[in-house]
C-alpha positions in Angstrom: 87.9 75.8 118.3 88.3 73.4 121.3 84.6 73.4 120.8 84.7 72.3 117.2 87.7 69.7 117.9 85.5 67.9 120.6 82.6 67.9 118.2 84.8 66.3 115.5 85.2 63.4 118.3 81.7 63.0 119.0 80.7 62.9 115.2 83.3 60.2 114.9 81.8 58.3 117.8 78.5 58.4 116.2 78.9 57.9 112.5 82.6 56.4 112.1 83.1 53.4 109.8 86.3 52.5 111.0 87.2 52.5 114.9 91.2 53.6 114.8 93.4 51.9 117.4 95.4 54.4 119.7 99.1 54.6 118.9 102.1 55.4 121.3 105.4 57.4 120.6 107.5 54.9 122.4 106.8 51.9 120.0 110.2 50.7 119.9 110.6 50.2 123.7 107.0 48.4 123.9 106.9 45.9 121.1 104.1 43.7 122.7 101.7 46.7 122.2 101.5 45.9 118.7 102.7 42.3 118.0 101.9 39.5 120.3 104.6 37.6 119.3 107.1 40.0 121.1 105.8 38.2 124.4 108.6 35.5 124.0 111.6 38.2 123.1 112.1 38.7 127.1 114.5 36.6 128.9 113.0 37.6 132.3 109.5 38.6 133.2 108.8 42.3 132.4 106.3 44.6 133.8 105.5 47.7 131.7 103.3 50.7 132.7 102.5 53.4 129.9 100.7 56.7 129.9 99.7 59.1 126.7 98.1 62.5 127.0 97.4 63.4 123.5 97.0 67.0 122.1 97.5 68.5 125.9 95.0 71.8 126.3 92.1 70.4 123.6 89.1 68.8 125.6 88.0 65.6 125.1 91.7 64.6 123.4 92.3 61.0 123.3 94.3 59.6 126.2 95.4 55.7 127.1 96.7 54.0 129.9 98.2 50.6 130.0 99.9 48.0 131.8 101.7 44.8 130.8 103.2 41.4 132.2 105.0 39.0 130.1 107.1 35.7 131.3 109.1 33.3 129.9 108.6 29.6 130.1 110.7 26.4 129.0 113.9 27.9 128.6 112.5 30.7 126.6 110.8 28.8 124.2 107.3 29.9 125.5 105.9 33.0 126.5 102.9 34.1 128.1 101.5 37.5 129.3 98.6 39.9 130.0 98.0 43.5 129.3 95.0 45.9 130.7 94.6 49.0 128.7 92.2 52.1 128.8 91.5 54.5 126.4 89.3 57.5 126.1 88.5 60.0 123.4 85.5 62.3 123.6 82.5 60.4 124.8 84.0 57.3 124.0 85.9 54.8 125.9 87.3 51.5 125.7 88.8 48.9 128.2 90.6 45.8 127.2 91.8 42.7 128.9 94.3 40.8 126.1 96.0 37.2 127.4 99.0 36.7 125.2 100.9 33.3 124.3 103.8 33.2 122.1 106.4 30.1 120.8 110.1 30.3 119.6 111.3 28.9 116.7 115.2 28.8 116.9 117.6 29.5 114.0 121.4 29.7 113.7 123.6 32.5 115.0 121.3 33.7 117.8 118.5 34.4 115.2 114.9 33.3 116.3 111.0 33.6 114.8 108.6 34.3 117.5 104.9 33.5 116.8 102.2 35.1 119.1 98.5 35.1 119.7 96.5 37.4 121.6 92.7 36.7 122.9 91.0 40.2 123.8 88.0 41.0 125.7 86.8 44.8 124.9 84.4 47.0 126.5 83.4 49.8 124.4 81.2 52.5 125.6 79.7 55.9 124.4 78.4 58.5 127.1 75.6 59.9 125.0 74.5 62.1 127.9 77.9 64.2 128.3 77.3 67.7 127.9 79.5 68.4 125.2 77.3 66.2 122.8 75.1 69.0 121.3 73.2 69.5 118.2 70.5 71.8 116.7 67.3 69.7 117.9 67.1 67.8 120.9 69.1 64.6 120.7 66.3 63.0 122.5 63.9 63.7 119.7 66.4 61.4 117.4 65.3 57.5 118.0 68.3 56.6 116.4 70.9 58.2 119.0 70.5 56.1 122.3 70.5 57.8 125.6 72.6 57.8 128.4 75.7 55.7 128.9 76.0 52.8 126.5 78.3 49.7 126.7 78.8 46.9 125.1 81.7 43.7 125.3 83.4 42.6 122.1 85.8 39.5 121.8 88.8 39.6 119.6 91.7 37.6 118.2 95.1 38.8 116.8 98.1 37.2 115.5 101.8 38.3 115.4 105.1 37.4 113.9 108.7 38.7 115.2 112.2 37.9 113.6 114.8 38.7 116.1 118.5 39.0 115.3 121.4 40.1 117.1 121.5 43.2 115.5 118.2 43.5 113.4 114.3 42.7 114.1 111.5 42.7 111.9 107.9 41.9 112.9 104.3 41.9 111.2 101.1 41.8 113.2 97.3 41.6 113.0 96.3 42.6 116.6 92.5 42.5 115.9 91.5 39.9 113.2 87.5 40.5 114.1 86.1 43.5 112.6 83.6 44.0 115.6 80.2 45.8 115.3 80.2 48.7 117.9 76.7 50.2 117.3 74.3 49.8 120.1 71.3 49.5 118.0 71.3 45.9 116.0 69.1 47.2 113.0 72.2 49.8 112.3 74.7 46.9 112.0 77.8 47.7 110.3 77.5 51.5 110.1 80.0 51.7 112.8 82.5 48.8 113.2 86.2 48.0 114.0 88.5 47.5 111.1 91.7 45.0 111.0 95.2 47.2 111.6 97.9 45.9 109.7 101.6 46.5 111.4 105.1 46.1 110.2 108.1 46.9 112.5 111.7 46.8 111.9 114.9 48.0 113.1 118.7 47.6 113.3 121.5 48.1 115.4 125.1 49.6 114.4 127.7 49.9 116.9 130.2 52.9 117.4 132.9 53.7 119.5 132.9 53.5 123.5 129.9 51.1 123.7 127.5 53.5 122.1 125.2 52.7 119.0 122.6 54.0 116.7 119.3 52.0 116.3 116.7 53.2 113.4 113.3 51.9 113.8 110.3 52.0 111.6 106.6 51.2 112.5 104.0 51.1 109.6 100.4 51.0 110.1 97.8 50.2 107.3 94.0 50.5 107.9 91.3 49.9 104.9 89.7 53.2 103.8 92.7 55.2 105.9 95.7 56.7 104.9 98.8 54.9 105.5 100.8 55.7 109.0 104.6 55.9 109.0 106.8 56.4 112.2 110.5 56.8 111.4 112.7 56.7 114.3 116.4 57.1 114.9 117.8 56.5 119.0 121.3 57.2 120.3 122.3 54.6 122.8 125.0 55.5 125.2 126.5 52.3 127.0 123.0 50.8 127.4 122.5 53.5 130.0 120.7 56.6 128.5 118.6 56.6 125.2 117.9 59.9 123.0 116.0 59.9 119.9 113.5 61.4 117.8 110.7 60.3 115.4 108.9 61.6 112.5 105.4 60.8 112.0 102.8 61.6 109.2 99.3 62.5 109.3 96.9 65.1 110.7 93.6 66.3 109.8 94.0 66.6 106.3 96.8 63.9 106.6 100.1 66.2 105.7 103.5 64.9 105.0 104.2 65.6 108.9 102.1 65.3 111.9 104.6 65.5 114.6 108.0 65.6 115.5 109.1 63.3 118.7 111.7 63.7 121.3 112.6 60.6 123.2 114.5 60.3 126.6 115.0 56.7 128.2 117.3 56.2 131.0 118.2 53.0 133.7 117.1 54.2 136.9 118.7 50.9 138.2 119.9 47.4 136.4 116.1 46.3 136.6 114.1 49.6 135.8 114.1 51.9 132.8 111.9 55.3 132.4 111.2 56.6 129.2 109.6 59.9 128.4 108.5 61.4 125.2 107.1 64.8 123.9 105.5 65.1 120.6 105.7 68.5 118.8 102.5 69.0 116.7 103.2 70.3 113.4 99.7 69.9 111.7 97.0 72.5 112.0 96.2 71.0 115.5 99.2 72.8 116.8 97.2 76.3 117.0 95.0 74.7 119.8 97.3 72.0 120.8 100.6 71.9 123.3 101.5 68.8 121.8 101.4 65.4 123.5 103.0 63.6 126.3 104.1 60.0 126.9 106.1 58.0 130.0 106.7 54.5 130.2 108.5 52.5 133.2 109.8 49.0 132.4 110.7 46.8 135.0 112.7 43.4 134.5 112.7 40.9 137.1 116.5 39.9 136.9 118.2 37.1 139.0 120.8 38.4 141.6 123.6 37.2 139.6 122.6 38.7 136.6 123.0 42.2 134.9 120.8 44.1 132.7 119.5 41.1 130.5 117.1 40.4 127.5 117.7 42.3 124.4 119.5 45.6 125.5 120.3 46.6 122.0 116.8 47.3 121.4 115.5 48.3 125.0 
């Protein structure tokens, strides 16, 4: 079955119409991954490192590594950032460098509208010499399939809007506006291409007793010619020091109502450094062959000496 799943990845790489973006479980802790407008939200320089290993035990399963940096300017009216990511699934790989710019429009009572722009340079590659790629006839006999490792560079641009208030946030973004042609053979342009992803996120903070709070979060992803993806999350914040949460996600190979249930634990190792770990319990048919998915995130805020934890601790 593991070989069958690997073959599915290979078929997707060769003939997929829509190139899907990778997902993360800690979306509420690293919103810059989905919305460039968030680059203005932090009130100090921030570095985030994130790794994800999906479907543990399945050969060729997706895995991702990402590092991002953001910094405010001009009394938090302007923000800039840079992200570098590496994604692999089956015989495909993608490396992305993204420059991000954002601007804050201040409203009353501590609320703001944040507008962001990202410019991406993508390196997309497929290794047709991978030994996991098999067929009835030798691949070299099919002239429509390139040989060896194929690579091409692609450019993209994205937009995002993020509304921030004291106990509420919501955002809408399209990180990739250009539907890229990812075919390596010019005459087959359009057979495999990237498509626009539309993201909506929102969340709230409800204060409880003794400095604790409940934080519901929502992430919706829409892609044309694909199913609507929903992630419903609930975090329990204990005095801005310990975060315990759970997430529901729909999807799966046959797109069932439940794809996974995720457990999230986050804590501050110091006033500047936060560590978050999540484990996805796969509930779709893939659970028979996978040990779930694992994700690790480290966030570092460069606070001033006289400051305690700043930014927006209600939303990590």
